[in-house]
C-alpha positions in Angstrom: 108.6 -27.3 20.2 105.1 -28.7 19.7 102.6 -28.7 22.5 103.5 -30.9 25.4 106.7 -32.3 23.9 108.2 -32.9 27.4 107.6 -36.4 28.6 105.2 -36.4 31.6 106.4 -38.1 34.8 103.1 -37.9 36.5 99.9 -38.8 37.9 97.7 -41.8 37.9 94.0 -42.1 37.0 92.6 -41.2 40.4 94.6 -38.1 41.3 95.2 -36.9 37.7 91.8 -37.3 36.1 89.1 -38.6 38.4 89.7 -36.2 41.3 89.7 -32.9 39.4 86.7 -34.0 37.3 84.5 -35.3 40.1 85.2 -32.4 42.3 84.2 -30.0 39.6 81.0 -32.0 38.9 80.1 -32.2 42.6 80.2 -28.4 42.9 78.2 -25.5 44.2 75.1 -26.4 42.1 74.8 -29.7 43.9 74.8 -28.0 47.3 72.9 -24.8 46.6 70.7 -25.4 43.6 69.6 -29.1 43.6 66.7 -28.4 45.9 65.7 -25.4 43.8 65.6 -27.6 40.7 63.4 -30.2 42.4 61.1 -27.6 43.8 60.6 -26.0 40.4 60.0 -29.0 38.1 59.3 -31.9 40.4 61.1 -35.2 40.9 60.6 -36.9 37.5 61.5 -33.8 35.4 64.6 -33.3 37.6 65.7 -36.9 36.9 65.1 -36.2 33.2 67.2 -33.0 33.3 70.0 -34.9 35.1 69.8 -37.8 32.6 69.8 -35.5 29.5 72.7 -33.4 30.9 74.7 -36.4 31.8 74.0 -38.1 28.5 75.7 -35.2 26.7 78.7 -35.4 29.1 78.8 -39.2 28.8 78.8 -39.2 25.0 81.6 -36.6 25.2 83.5 -38.9 27.6 83.1 -41.8 25.2 84.5 -39.6 22.4 87.4 -38.5 24.6 88.1 -42.1 25.4 88.2 -43.1 21.7 90.5 -40.2 20.7 92.8 -40.6 23.7 93.3 -44.3 23.0 94.1 -43.5 19.3 96.9 -40.9 19.8 99.6 -40.1 22.2 97.9 -37.3 24.2 100.4 -34.7 25.4 99.9 -31.4 27.3 97.0 -29.2 26.5 94.0 -31.5 27.0 91.1 -30.5 24.8 93.3 -28.1 22.8 95.8 -30.8 22.0 93.2 -33.2 20.8 91.4 -30.6 18.7 94.5 -29.1 17.1 95.9 -32.6 16.3 92.6 -33.5 14.6 91.2 -30.4 13.0 94.4 -28.4 12.7 96.1 -25.6 14.7 93.6 -23.0 13.5 90.6 -24.9 14.9 92.5 -25.8 18.0 93.4 -22.1 18.6 89.8 -21.0 17.9 88.6 -23.3 20.7 91.7 -23.3 22.9 92.1 -19.5 23.4 88.5 -19.0 24.6 88.8 -22.1 26.7 91.9 -20.8 28.4 90.0 -17.6 29.4 87.0 -19.6 30.4 89.1 -21.7 32.7 90.9 -18.7 34.2 87.8 -16.6 34.7 86.0 -19.8 35.9 88.5 -19.9 38.8 87.4 -16.4 39.8 83.8 -17.5 39.7 84.4 -20.3 42.2 86.5 -18.0 44.4 83.9 -15.3 44.4 81.3 -17.9 45.4 83.6 -19.0 48.3 84.0 -15.3 49.4 80.3 -14.7 49.3 79.6 -17.7 51.5 82.3 -16.6 53.9 80.9 -13.1 54.0 77.6 -14.4 55.2 79.3 -15.8 58.3 81.6 -12.8 58.7 79.8 -9.7 57.3 82.8 -7.4 58.1 85.0 -9.1 55.5 85.5 -7.5 52.1 84.4 -9.9 49.4 87.0 -8.6 46.9 89.9 -8.7 49.4 88.9 -12.2 50.6 88.7 -13.4 47.0 92.2 -11.9 46.2 93.7 -13.6 49.2 92.1 -16.9 48.3 93.3 -16.6 44.7 96.9 -15.8 45.8 96.9 -18.9 48.0 95.5 -21.3 45.5 97.7 -19.9 42.7 100.7 -20.4 45.0 99.8 -24.1 45.4 99.4 -24.5 41.6 102.6 -22.5 41.0 104.8 -24.5 43.3 103.6 -28.0 42.3 100.6 -29.6 40.7 101.2 -32.5 43.0 100.7 -30.3 46.1 97.5 -28.8 44.6 96.1 -32.2 43.8 97.0 -33.5 47.3 94.9 -30.6 48.6 92.1 -31.8 46.4 92.3 -35.2 48.1 91.6 -33.6 51.4 88.7 -31.6 49.9 87.3 -34.8 48.3 87.2 -36.5 51.7 85.2 -33.5 53.0 82.8 -33.7 50.1 82.3 -37.5 50.6 81.7 -36.9 54.4 79.2 -34.2 53.7 77.2 -36.5 51.4 77.3 -39.3 54.0 76.0 -36.7 56.5 73.2 -35.7 54.1 72.0 -39.2 53.3 72.2 -40.3 57.0 70.1 -37.3 58.0 66.5 -36.3 57.6 64.0 -33.5 58.3 64.4 -31.6 61.6 62.2 -32.6 64.5 58.8 -31.0 64.0 59.4 -30.9 60.2 59.9 -27.7 58.1 58.0 -24.6 58.8 56.4 -23.6 55.4 53.4 -21.5 56.4 55.2 -18.2 56.4 57.5 -18.9 53.5 57.3 -16.5 50.5 57.4 -18.9 47.6 59.0 -17.5 44.4 57.4 -18.1 41.0 58.3 -21.4 39.4 60.8 -21.4 36.5 60.3 -23.3 33.2 61.8 -26.7 32.4 64.4 -25.3 30.1 65.4 -22.4 32.4 65.9 -25.0 35.2 67.9 -27.1 32.7 70.1 -24.1 31.9 70.8 -23.6 35.6 71.7 -27.2 36.2 73.6 -28.2 33.1 76.9 -26.5 34.0 77.1 -28.9 37.0 78.0 -31.8 34.8 80.5 -30.0 32.6 83.6 -30.7 34.8 85.4 -33.3 32.8 87.6 -30.8 31.1 89.4 -30.3 34.4 90.7 -33.8 34.2 91.4 -33.6 30.5 93.5 -30.5 30.9 96.0 -32.5 33.0 96.7 -34.8 30.0 100.4 -33.8 29.8 101.0 -34.6 33.5 99.7 -38.2 33.4 101.7 -41.4 33.5 99.5 -43.1 31.0 97.0 -40.7 29.3 95.6 -43.4 27.0 94.5 -45.4 30.1 93.8 -42.7 32.6 91.8 -40.3 30.5 89.1 -42.7 29.4 88.9 -44.5 32.8 89.0 -41.4 35.0 86.6 -39.4 32.8 83.9 -42.0 32.5 84.3 -43.0 36.2 83.7 -39.4 37.2 80.7 -39.1 34.9 79.1 -42.3 36.2 79.8 -41.4 39.8 78.3 -37.9 39.4 75.2 -39.3 37.7 74.5 -41.7 40.6 74.9 -39.0 43.1 72.8 -36.5 41.1 70.0 -39.1 40.7 70.0 -39.9 44.4 70.0 -36.4 45.9 66.7 -35.3 44.1 64.9 -38.5 45.4 66.2 -37.8 48.9 65.1 -34.2 48.8 61.7 -35.0 47.3 61.0 -37.5 50.0 62.0 -35.3 52.9 61.4 -31.6 52.0 58.2 -29.8 50.9 58.4 -28.2 47.5 57.9 -24.6 48.8 60.9 -25.1 51.1 63.0 -26.4 48.3 62.1 -23.4 46.2 63.0 -20.8 48.9 65.8 -22.2 51.0 69.1 -22.8 49.2 70.7 -24.1 52.3 68.1 -26.8 52.9 70.7 -29.6 52.7 72.4 -28.1 55.9 69.1 -28.6 57.7 68.8 -32.2 56.6 72.4 -33.3 57.3 73.4 -35.0 60.5 76.3 -32.6 60.8 75.2 -29.4 59.1 78.6 -27.9 59.3 79.9 -30.6 56.9 77.6 -29.2 54.2 79.1 -25.7 54.7 82.6 -27.2 54.5 81.5 -29.2 51.5 80.4 -26.0 49.8 83.7 -24.3 50.6 85.5 -27.4 49.5 83.6 -27.6 46.2 84.3 -24.0 45.3 88.0 -24.2 46.2 88.5 -27.6 44.5 86.9 -26.3 41.3 89.1 -23.2 41.5 92.2 -25.3 41.9 91.1 -27.5 38.9 90.7 -24.3 36.8 94.1 -22.9 38.0 95.8 -26.2 37.1 94.0 -26.6 33.7 94.1 -23.1 32.3 98.0 -22.7 32.4 98.4 -26.1 30.7 96.1 -25.0 27.9 98.0 -21.8 27.6 101.4 -23.6 27.7 100.3 -25.9 24.8 99.1 -22.9 22.8 102.4 -21.2 23.3 104.4 -24.2 22.2 102.4 -24.3 19.0 103.3 -20.6 18.5 99.6 -19.6 18.7 100.5 -17.1 21.5 104.0 -15.8 22.5 106.4 -18.7 23.1 107.7 -17.5 26.5 104.3 -18.4 28.0 105.1 -22.1 27.2 108.2 -22.3 29.4 108.1 -25.2 31.9 109.9 -25.7 35.2 111.4 -28.7 36.8 111.1 -32.4 35.9 107.3 -32.1 35.8 107.4 -29.2 33.3 105.2 -27.1 35.6 103.9 -24.1 33.5 104.8 -21.4 36.0 104.8 -18.4 33.6 101.4 -19.6 32.2 100.2 -20.0 35.8 101.2 -16.4 36.6 99.3 -15.2 33.5 96.2 -17.2 34.5 96.4 -15.6 37.9 96.4 -12.1 36.3 93.3 -13.0 34.2 91.5 -14.4 37.3 92.6 -11.4 39.4 91.2 -8.9 36.9 87.9 -10.8 36.9 87.7 -10.7 40.7 88.4 -7.0 40.8 85.7 -6.4 38.2 83.2 -7.9 40.6 80.0 -8.9 38.9 80.7 -11.8 36.6 77.2 -12.9 35.9 77.1 -11.3 32.5 80.1 -13.4 31.4 78.9 -16.7 32.8 76.7 -17.8 29.9 79.3 -17.1 27.3 82.0 -18.9 29.3 79.7 -22.0 29.5 79.3 -21.8 25.7 83.1 -22.1 25.3 83.1 -25.3 27.5 80.2 -26.7 25.4 82.0 -25.8 22.2 85.0 -27.8 23.3 82.6 -30.7 24.1 81.0 -30.5 20.7 84.3 -30.4 18.8 85.7 -33.3 20.8 82.6 -35.3 19.8 83.0 -34.3 16.2 86.6 -35.5 16.2 85.6 -39.0 17.3 82.5 -39.0 15.1 84.3 -38.0 11.9 87.3 -40.2 12.5 84.9 -43.2 12.9 82.9 -42.2 9.9 86.0 -41.8 7.7 87.5 -45.1 9.0 91.1 -44.2 8.0 93.6 -46.9 8.6 95.2 -44.7 11.3 92.0 -44.7 13.3 92.5 -47.7 15.6 91.3 -46.7 19.1 91.5 -49.4 21.7 88.3 -47.9 23.2 85.8 -47.9 20.3 82.8 -45.6 20.3 80.3 -46.0 17.4 80.5 -42.8 15.3 76.7 -42.1 15.4 77.0 -41.7 19.2 79.7 -39.2 18.9 77.9 -37.2 16.2 74.8 -37.3 18.4 76.9 -36.0 21.3 78.0 -33.0 19.1 74.4 -32.4 18.1 73.2 -32.5 21.7 76.0 -30.0 22.7 74.8 -27.6 20.0 71.1 -28.0 21.1 72.1 -27.5 24.8 74.0 -24.3 23.9 70.9 -22.8 22.3 68.6 -24.0 25.0 70.8 -22.5 27.7 71.3 -19.1 26.1 70.9 -18.5 22.3 72.5 -15.0 22.6 75.6 -16.3 24.4 75.8 -19.0 21.7 76.0 -16.5 18.9 78.6 -14.4 20.8 80.7 -17.5 21.4 80.4 -18.6 17.8 81.5 -15.1 16.7 84.6 -15.1 18.9 85.5 -18.7 17.8 85.0 -17.7 14.1 87.1 -14.5 14.5 90.0 -16.4 16.1 89.8 -19.1 13.4 90.0 -16.4 10.7 93.0 -14.7 12.3 94.8 -18.0 12.7 94.3 -18.7 9.0 95.7 -15.3 8.1 98.8 -16.0 10.3 99.5 -19.2 8.3 101.2 -21.0 11.2 102.1 -24.0 9.1 101.6 -26.7 11.7 104.1 -29.5 11.7 101.8 -32.4 12.2 99.3 -34.3 10.1 95.6 -33.9 10.9 92.3 -35.2 9.7 91.4 -32.3 7.4 92.7 -34.0 4.4 90.7 -37.1 5.2 87.5 -34.9 5.5 88.2 -33.2 2.2 88.9 -36.6 0.5 85.7 -38.0 1.9 83.7 -35.0 0.6 85.4 -35.1 -2.8 84.7 -38.9 -3.1 81.0 -38.3 -2.3 80.8 -35.4 -4.7 82.5 -37.1 -7.6 80.4 -40.2 -7.3 77.3 -38.1 -7.1 78.3 -36.0 -10.1 78.9 -38.9 -12.3 75.2 -39.7 -12.0 74.2 -36.3 -13.2 75.0 -34.9 -16.7 76.1 -31.4 -17.4 73.3 -28.9 -17.9 73.2 -25.1 -18.8 71.9 -24.1 -15.3 74.8 -25.5 -13.4 77.5 -25.2 -16.0 80.9 -23.9 -14.9 84.2 -23.8 -16.8 86.8 -26.4 -15.7 89.8 -24.9 -17.4 93.1 -26.4 -18.3 95.6 -23.7 -19.4 98.7 -24.8 -21.3 101.0 -22.0 -20.2 104.4 -23.7 -20.0 106.6 -21.8 -17.7 104.2 -19.2 -16.2 106.8 -16.4 -16.4 106.8 -16.7 -20.2 103.0 -16.6 -20.9 101.5 -15.4 -17.6 98.8 -13.6 -19.5 97.3 -17.0 -20.3 97.1 -17.8 -16.6 95.6 -14.4 -15.9 92.9 -15.0 -18.5 92.1 -18.4 -17.2 92.0 -17.1 -13.6 89.7 -14.2 -14.7 87.3 -16.7 -16.3 87.4 -19.1 -13.3 87.6 -16.2 -10.7 88.2 -18.5 -7.8 84.9 -20.3 -8.1 85.7 -22.9 -10.8 88.4 -25.4 -11.4 91.7 -24.3 -12.9 94.7 -26.4 -13.9 98.0 -24.8 -15.0 99.7 -27.4 -17.2 103.3 -27.5 -18.5 104.6 -30.1 -21.0 108.3 -31.0 -21.1 109.3 -32.2 -24.5 112.0 -34.4 -23.0 111.4 -37.9 -22.0 114.4 -38.2 -19.7 113.6 -35.3 -17.4 114.0 -36.5 -13.8 111.3 -36.5 -11.2 113.4 -34.2 -9.1 113.4 -31.6 -11.9 109.7 -32.0 -12.3 109.1 -31.6 -8.6 111.2 -28.4 -8.5 109.3 -27.0 -11.4 106.0 -27.8 -9.7 107.2 -26.0 -6.5 108.3 -23.0 -8.6 105.0 -22.7 -10.4 103.1 -23.2 -7.1 105.1 -20.4 -5.4 104.7 -18.2 -8.5 100.9 -18.6 -8.4 100.6 -18.3 -4.6 102.4 -14.9 -4.7 99.8 -13.7 -7.2 96.9 -15.2 -5.1 95.9 -17.6 -7.9 94.5 -21.0 -6.7 95.1 -23.7 -9.2 96.0 -27.4 -9.7 99.3 -28.0 -11.3 100.1 -30.6 -13.9 103.5 -31.3 -15.4 103.9 -34.0 -17.9 106.6 -35.4 -20.3 106.1 -36.1 -23.9 107.9 -36.3 -27.3 106.5 -32.9 -28.2 104.3 -30.2 -26.7 101.4 -30.8 -29.0 101.5 -34.6 -28.5 101.6 -34.0 -24.8 98.6 -31.7 -25.0 96.7 -34.4 -26.8 97.6 -36.8 -24.1 96.3 -34.4 -21.5 93.0 -34.1 -23.4 92.8 -37.9 -23.4 93.9 -38.7 -19.9 93.9 -35.8 -17.4 91.0 -35.5 -14.9 89.0 -37.8 -12.7 85.4 -38.9 -13.8 83.1 -35.9 -14.2 85.9 -33.5 -13.1 87.9 -33.7 -16.3 88.5 -30.3 -17.9 85.7 -29.1 -20.1 87.7 -26.1 -21.5 91.2 -25.9 -22.8 93.0 -22.6 -23.1 96.3 -22.0 -24.9 98.1 -19.5 -27.0 98.3 -19.5 -30.8 101.2 -21.0 -32.7 102.6 -19.2 -35.7 105.1 -21.9 -36.7 103.8 -23.1 -40.0 105.4 -26.5 -39.6 103.3 -27.0 -36.5 100.0 -25.9 -38.1 98.8 -29.4 -39.0 99.6 -30.8 -35.6 98.0 -27.8 -33.9 94.9 -28.2 -36.0 94.8 -31.8 -35.1 94.9 -30.9 -31.4 91.9 -28.5 -31.9 90.0 -31.2 -33.7 90.8 -33.8 -31.0 89.5 -31.4 -28.3 86.4 -30.7 -30.3 85.6 -34.3 -31.0 86.2 -35.1 -27.3 83.3 -32.6 -26.6 85.5 -30.1 -24.9 85.6 -26.3 -25.5 88.7 -24.6 -27.0 89.9 -21.0 -26.2 92.9 -19.8 -28.2 94.5 -16.6 -27.0 95.8 -14.6 -29.9 98.4 -12.1 -28.7 98.5 -8.5 -29.7 101.8 -7.1 -30.9 102.5 -5.4 -27.6 104.8 -6.3 -24.6 101.8 -6.5 -22.3 98.9 -7.9 -24.2 96.4 -7.2 -21.4 97.6 -3.9 -20.0 94.2 -2.2 -20.3 91.0 -3.9 -19.0 88.2 -1.5 -19.9 86.3 -2.8 -22.9 85.5 -6.4 -24.0 84.0 -6.8 -27.5 82.1 -9.9 -28.5 81.6 -10.5 -32.2 78.3 -12.3 -32.9 78.9 -14.6 -35.9 75.7 -16.7 -36.2 77.0 -19.9 -34.6 74.6 -19.9 -31.7 76.6 -22.3 -29.4 79.8 -20.3 -29.9 77.8 -17.2 -29.1 76.4 -18.6 -25.9 79.9 -19.7 -24.7 81.3 -16.3 -25.7 78.6 -14.5 -23.6 79.3 -16.9 -20.7 83.1 -16.2 -20.9 82.6 -12.5 -21.2 80.2 -12.4 -18.3 82.5 -14.5 -16.1 85.5 -12.2 -16.9 83.5 -9.1 -16.0 82.7 -10.7 -12.6 86.5 -11.1 -11.8 88.4 -8.5 -9.8 90.7 -7.8 -12.8 87.9 -7.0 -15.3 85.1 -5.8 -12.9 85.4 -2.2 -14.2 85.1 -3.3 -17.8 82.1 -2.9 -20.1 80.8 -5.6 -22.5 79.8 -4.8 -26.1 78.1 -7.3 -28.4 78.9 -6.4 -32.0 77.3 -7.8 -35.2 77.8 -7.0 -38.9 74.9 -7.0 -41.3 75.0 -6.7 -45.1 72.4 -4.0 -45.5 71.5 -1.0 -43.5 67.9 -2.0 -43.6 68.7 -5.2 -41.6 70.2 -3.2 -38.7 66.9 -2.3 -36.7 65.7 -5.9 -36.8 69.1 -7.4 -35.8 69.4 -4.8 -33.0 65.9 -5.6 -31.7 66.6 -9.4 -31.8 69.8 -9.1 -29.8 68.4 -6.7 -27.3 65.5 -9.1 -26.7 67.9 -12.0 -26.2 70.1 -10.0 -23.8 67.1 -8.7 -21.8 65.7 -12.3 -21.4 69.2 -13.4 -20.3 69.4 -10.5 -17.8 72.7 -9.4 -19.3 73.8 -5.7 -19.2 75.6 -5.6 -22.5 75.7 -2.8 -25.1 74.7 -3.8 -28.6 76.5 -2.4 -31.7 75.1 -3.3 -35.2 77.5 -2.4 -38.0 76.8 -2.4 -41.7 79.5 -4.1 -43.8 81.8 -1.7 -45.5 81.0 -1.9 -49.2 84.6 -1.0 -50.3 85.9 -4.1 -48.6 84.6 -7.5 -49.7 85.5 -9.4 -46.5 84.0 -9.0 -43.1 87.3 -9.1 -41.3 88.3 -5.7 -42.5 85.1 -4.3 -40.9 85.7 -6.2 -37.7 89.3 -5.0 -37.6 88.3 -1.4 -38.1 85.5 -1.6 -35.4 87.7 -3.3 -32.8 90.4 -0.7 -32.5 89.1 0.7 -29.2 88.6 -2.8 -27.7 90.9 -4.1 -25.0 89.9 -7.7 -25.6 88.1 -9.2 -28.5 86.1 -12.5 -28.3 85.0 -14.2 -31.4 84.1 -17.7 -32.6 85.9 -20.3 -34.7 84.4 -22.6 -37.3 84.0 -26.1 -36.0 85.7 -28.8 -38.0 83.5 -30.7 -40.4 83.0 -34.5 -40.0 85.2 -35.3 -43.0 87.8 -32.6 -42.4 91.4 -33.7 -42.2 94.0 -32.1 -40.0 95.4 -30.6 -43.2 92.0 -29.1 -44.1 91.6 -27.5 -40.7 95.2 -26.3 -40.7 94.4 -24.3 -43.9 91.4 -22.8 -42.1 93.6 -22.0 -39.0 96.2 -20.3 -41.2 93.6 -18.1 -42.8 92.2 -17.3 -39.3 95.6 -16.1 -38.2 95.9 -13.9 -41.2 92.4 -12.5 -40.8 93.0 -11.6 -37.1 96.3 -9.8 -37.6 96.3 -6.3 -36.2 93.4 -7.0 -33.8 93.7 -6.3 -30.0 94.3 -9.3 -27.8 91.7 -11.9 -29.0 90.1 -15.0 -27.7 89.1 -17.5 -30.4 86.2 -19.6 -29.0 85.1 -23.0 -30.2 82.1 -24.5 -28.3 81.9 -28.3 -28.3 80.5 -29.4 -25.0 77.3 -31.4 -25.1 75.1 -28.7 -23.7 73.2 -25.7 -25.2 75.2 -22.7 -24.0 72.5 -20.4 -25.3 70.2 -21.9 -22.5 72.5 -20.5 -19.8 70.9 -17.1 -20.5 67.2 -18.2 -20.5 
């Protein structure tokens, strides 16, 4: 079942969102590092750091509010929002690292608690203390999220009391002794920013509880923004209080200075313990719910998504999260992992901002949040997240990006076929719209020319070699349309849809990406003419038509009319002349291009040959440019001219100059004799004259068929597009 399908019974705004978020925000950094921050950069720079950091979180909170009020948010928090917006692949790429970041994050907080306890009781083993603490907190999360959150209520009261104790206090009698203090060297602004920033990244703890809320659309925006604003007020007040009461050298050297200032110093110690334990509980509640959602979307094994009781408590996922956190505690030193884990949280922030920003920019009818955030703010939030990642640790940012990219690639390979609509189509349509409108203002030119091929193949199983040729020319970088014309007007839409699915399946199995067009007409040739006239959108209409030859003499005139229609529409024509073999393209070693003097045909022939040689199917082939001269004395000059042209065009093509056979009056006999070793022949066609009728050109076509009898598979090229193909190779 999709992520979080079970209907939550749950929690309100305060207990479900505000409490886990604010307790993660008011964490160890507030108690042990706030004085160090002020001591290093001074009051005003500290307030700037707090403001910049909170601005990033606040913008993310606004984006979460918009997204949450536009969809029914179920279990999985950030993963759910991302996967339902950018697809399961993007959701998994962020969600899997986020799960590990949350699980290992719990071990960070527990190790911090164990370290502080060991200072009071040196005989305690930090690892054993950490394991005991982890077992106890996991037990609370395993039994019931409600019990765990009630524990957080008690911790919240302690934190509030510790803050009251701090602000009601002041310097000790006689002030601080600073004469004998060894003051460490001051850190830079951005280093201090990097140390402080994780303090305000706690809103994912509340977001992860999305599946356990009574009303996510109301609780997520309200609880998240309330936690951010509360945290900002407190983080702006503490630096002012410390700056007014403590010398800078003491702030730099004494991490427990808040204990000295408080009326009841022990409340600060309890606050530190409460902050670490509440953050650990938040992680142990959030990580399993992320994993549960991943499992229910088949990203990870489905047994991990099992829920227990009316509240759908993810007990198996909780046990797995426990094992991850336990491994991290036993490993001991987690400092090397800390920057990378922070990057995963920030990646989630950035993507959540992108979702709201792009949705607002696209303005789909489905985007109707009750809490509206202007899209530039969300995009700015995403940009600030990226900037913060690089400022905190550029190396960790690259590692995190590599991990996310690898998971995304593996998810695409798995082809999970998510069962819900997302915004990717909207993004692609928006990009296509922008591109098409921009393209219509720029004409075709040789430097940027690409073939946009429509291949008339009919049923692909009958003339698959035509599709193979078209795919080799487009080789995955140009547009390709496979078209079939049904010469029956009364064919049902159901039959057409089945045929479309059959062609799509056939092409997918052969790893050919193509558009598919099926149309009805009185005849195949009439339908082809209608495609020339009507198929395409703006500047993306096909510029090249590829089809097989016809040898039915009754159809020659209509066929010639089609060629003339394509030519006068300024489109290029490629006619594939089959060889008399069962597999017309069995060998792919030698491509022969016959230079006939029509320069634009020659330019297009060279372009087609070059593109085919770049394809996987023909990459081992060699290109040979052949030309026939009347007299042997003309050969050196012709060879020199062609070599110069190819060298200027940076083309690696062999040149063969042949002298016309005197015993045969026509050139075609010489061409036929010289093409025996070729696996594919490419040669030009005569363009129709202005006053040619279809009957006139049909006679030319009949003669061309006769002349090319006995040749290997042949492509007959007629260039008509309004560009100089010869300039492609300048």
